[in-house]
Residue, then its C-alpha position, 0 to 999 in steps of 0.5 A: m416712486t423713486l428709483p432706489r425704492i424700486f430697486y429695494i422692492l425688486f431685491l425683496f421680490v428676488f430674495f423671497t422667490l429664491t427663499i421659497i425655491f430653496t425651501n421647496y427643494h430642501n423639502l423635496s430632497s428630504s422627502k426623497q431621502d425618506d422614501d429611499d430609506q423606507q424603500r431600503e427598510r422595506y427590502k431589508y427583509e424578504v419573505i420566502n417560501d421554503n420547500n415545506n410551504n412554510f413562509v420564512v422572513v430572511n434578512n437580506q443584509q445578513q445574507q449579503q454579509q454572509q456572502n461577503n464572509n464566504t467570499k473572504l473565506f474562499m479567498t483565504i483558503e485559496k491563498l493557503q493552498n497556493e502557499i502549500e504548493q509553494l512550500r511543497s515545490r521548495l521541499e521537492m527542490i531541497e530533496s532533489k539536491n540530496v537525491v540523485v537517480v543514476d544507472d549502476d554504471q554511473r554509480n562509481r563516478h560519484s564515489d568522491k567525498s563531495s557527494s558523500n551526503r547524497k543517496y543514489f538509487q537505481k534508475t526507475k522508469s519515468l511514466p506519464y502522469s496518466e499511467k503512473k499509479r499510486i499503490l499501497i502495499t500492506g506488509g511491504a517491509g516483509f519478504v514478499g512485500s519488499h520484492l514487490l516494492d522493488r518491482l513497482l518502483f522500477d516500473g515507475h509507480e508511486v508506492i506507499v508501504a504500511d507495515n507494523f514491523y512485526t515480521g517485516r524489517r527496515s533493512n528490506i526496504e531501506h535502499w528506497f529511503g528518500h526516493p521521491n516515489f516511496e513513502l513508509l507508514h509505520h502502521d498496524i492495519v488492525n487500525p483503519l488507514y486513510v490514504e488515497v491510492d489506485e491499487i492495494y496489495h494486501l500482503a500483511s500477515p505473519a506467514s511462517p509457522p513460528h511467527y503466526m503461532m507465537n501470537a495466534v490472536k494477532t494473526i487472526k486479527t490481521n487476517t480479519m480486522g486488517t482485511i476488513n479495513m483494507l477492503g473498506l479503504a478500497k471501497r472509499v477510494g475506489a481502488r482495486i485490491l489484491v488479497a494475498s491468500t495461501s496454499e494453506i487454505y487447502g490444509d492437508p489436501s485429499v486432492h492432488p494437485q490442488s486446483e482452485s475449485y478444491w475446498g480444502n481439508v483444514n483442522p479449524i482448531g489445530p495449531r496452524s488454524c489461526y493462519d489457515e482459517g484466517k486466510r479462509v475468512a479473508e477470502a470470504l470477506t473479499y468476495a462478500y465485499a465484491k458482491q455487496e459493494n461491487l468492489n474490484v478484487r483479486v485473490a492470489r493463493i500463494f504456494n511455498t516461496y523462497g529467495p533473498r530477504m527470508h528470515a534465517n530463523d523463520g521456521r520455513v524449510v528452505s531458510n532452515f536448511i540453508s542456515q543449518a547447512i552454511q553453519h555446518k549443522p545437521l539439517t532438521i527434518y520433521g517426520n520421515g522426509n517423504q512429505t512433498r512440497s513445490f517451491q517457487y522463486i520470489s521473482d516468479l511470484i512477483e511477476g504473477l502478482v503484478r499480472l494478476m492485479n493488471s488482469n480482469y480476472s477476479q476469482p482466486i488463482n494459484l501461484g506456485n511452481p508445480d515441480e514437486l519434490t520430497i523434503e528429504n530430496l530438498a535437504k540433499i540438494i541444499l547440502n550439495l549446493v552449500h558444500s560444493d560452493n565452499q572451498n574451505d570444507s574439508k573432505e570430512q565435511q563433504p556430504d557424501n553420506h547425507h544421513k550424517y547431516i540430517d537430523y530426523q525428528s518427530a512429525k509436526q501436527d497437521d503438517p500436510r503430506r503433499r502440496r502441489p499447485d495446479i496452475n492451469l488457470a494462471n497459465s491460461i489467464l495470466n500467461w504466467y509460468p515460473n521461469i527460475t529453476l530450483i538450482d538457480g533459485l537456491s544458489k541465489t538464496i544461499d549467496y544471500f544467507r552467506f552474506e547476511l551471516k558474514r555481516s552479522l558476524g562483523g565480517 
C-alpha cells in the first residue's frame, strides 16, 4: 500500500470521527435545550392552595411581571414625592423672602420703601417639632376665635382657621395672612372637613341674639351637624376636641350662682331656643361620642365675654352701650335694668380655654367672671368712662343725670333675670381666675370702638 493511499484512509477516518462527534454534541445540546424549555414550561404555572382549600393555578410569569410593575410604580411614586418636597422647599424659600418676623422694637427699622413689599409679624415662640401642635379653630375669624388664634400662634403652634364668615370678619385675622404657621379655610362646618390636626377648638356658631335669631335654622345646623362633623373629624385623626358651650344652657336659672351640676331652665320653643337648645344638643353629642368612641373631649361653658373685635351692632349689651355712648345716643335698656350679668374680659377667657384644653378634665367647666352687677349699673359705668375720657364733651353732655342718657324699653322674652357663674371647679382644677377688672377691660374696649368708629368715618 502506497503512502498517499495510507494518508487518504487516515484523513477519511478522522473526518468521519469528527463528524460523528459533532453530530452527537449537537443532538445532546438540542436535547438539553428541549429539557430546559420543558422545565421552564413546567414551572411557568404553579398550583397553590388558597385559604378556603381551593386549588388555584397561578401563572408565575404573570406574577413576576406584576411584581416588576409594582416596583416601577413605587419608584415613580417615590420620585414624585421627592419632587413635591423639592417644590415645597422652593415655595418656603420664596415665602421667606416676603415674610420677616420681627420684634415690635425692630419694626420701625424696616419702614423704608425697599421693604414695602414685605409683611412683618410680631415675634412668636419657636417650639421644637415634638412640642409643636397643629390646631384647628372653627369660627376662628370671630370675636373669641381670633383672640385664641393670636394666643396659639404666639405660643408657637401651627393653626388652621375654618370660618364661613357668617359673623366672622377677615379684619380680625388679616394681620396673620402670609405667616408660615397660619392657614385659612373658607369653610362651613355643616359640611365635613378633612384635615390632619392634633387639637380642635370648636367655636363656630353665631353667639349674639340678633345673629342667631336672624337664621335660627342655620344656628341649629351649626350646633348639631357642625358639631357632629367636628367630633367625627376628631375621631378619624385622634385629636383632642374642646367644644365651646355657653351659660345660655342654664336658661333663666332658678339656682344662683350657676354651677356645672345645674341642669338649667330653658324654654325649648322660645325665640332664643335655637341657640340655647343647640348648645345643649352639642354637649349631649360630645359626651355621646366620648362614651361610644372613646373620644378625648373638653367642654367650656362660656359666660358673658367682652373686648376688642366685638361687632358694634351685634346686639350684646356691652357693645350696644359703648357704641351708643361714643355716638352720644341714649343707652337702650330692655326692662327696668335690674337684671344682672357677670362680664369677663376676652384675655381671661382665652387663658381659661387654653388651660382647659391642656388639662385632663373632661367634664363641663364654667368660664366667667363671678363679679355680678345690674345692667343699669353697667350703663352708668360705661357712660362715665366714655364721657370722662372725651375732652370734647361739653358740660351739658356730661352724664351727671344718667337717666337722661338711658332709654328704657319693654323687656325681651326669655331674657334671664340673673346670671352669675360658680367657678370653683375652674379655680381648683385649672388654677384659673379672671384677672382683668371691669374698669380696665371696658376702657380697652372703648378705645377699640373709638378707633373702629373713626376708621369707618374715614378718619
